[in-house]
C-alpha positions as CSV (number, residue, x, y, z in Angstrom):
1,M,-24.6,-3.3,61.2
2,S,-27.9,-1.5,61.6
3,E,-29.1,0.0,64.9
4,S,-32.7,0.0,63.7
5,V,-35.4,-2.0,65.5
6,D,-37.4,-4.5,63.5
7,T,-40.9,-3.0,63.2
8,G,-42.4,-6.3,62.0
9,T,-42.2,-5.2,58.4
10,G,-38.9,-7.0,57.9
11,T,-36.9,-3.9,57.0
12,G,-36.6,-1.7,60.1
13,T,-35.5,1.2,57.8
14,R,-38.2,3.5,59.1
15,D,-36.7,3.5,62.6
16,T,-33.3,4.2,61.1
17,R,-34.6,7.1,59.0
18,E,-36.3,8.6,62.1
19,K,-33.2,8.3,64.2
20,V,-31.0,9.9,61.5
21,R,-33.6,12.7,61.0
22,A,-33.6,13.3,64.8
23,E,-29.8,13.5,64.9
24,A,-29.6,15.8,61.9
25,S,-32.2,18.1,63.5
26,A,-30.3,18.2,66.8
27,T,-27.1,19.0,64.9
28,A,-28.8,21.7,62.9
29,G,-30.1,23.2,66.1
30,Q,-26.6,23.2,67.7
31,A,-25.2,24.9,64.5
32,K,-27.9,27.6,64.6
33,Q,-27.2,28.3,68.3
34,A,-23.5,28.6,67.7
35,A,-24.1,30.9,64.7
36,G,-26.3,33.0,67.0
37,Q,-23.6,33.3,69.6
38,V,-21.0,34.3,67.0
39,A,-23.4,36.9,65.5
40,G,-24.2,38.2,69.0
41,T,-20.5,38.6,69.8
42,A,-19.8,40.4,66.5
43,A,-22.7,42.7,67.1
44,E,-21.5,43.5,70.6
45,Q,-18.0,44.3,69.3
46,A,-19.5,46.5,66.5
47,R,-21.4,48.5,69.1
48,T,-18.3,48.9,71.2
49,V,-16.3,50.1,68.2
50,A,-19.1,52.5,67.2
51,G,-19.3,53.9,70.7
52,E,-15.6,54.5,70.8
53,A,-15.7,56.2,67.4
54,R,-18.5,58.5,68.6
55,R,-16.5,59.4,71.7
56,Q,-13.4,60.2,69.6
57,A,-15.5,62.2,67.1
58,G,-17.0,64.2,70.0
59,S,-13.6,64.8,71.4
60,A,-12.2,66.0,68.0
61,V,-15.1,68.4,67.6
62,R,-14.5,69.9,71.1
63,D,-10.8,70.3,70.2
64,L,-11.7,72.5,67.2
């Protein structure tokens, strides 16, 4: 059962293609946003680990 609207051409497939394209675009946008959030979280964790490593290295140098 098609959800397309009859455009008078007798097929209605153009409306269906446009709807599918819009849904795919929205899904791709959501995936891109989620990937950005994951990358942002990973970058933040990497900065935290790097900062802690610098602190420990500085402490080790002072202990020499």
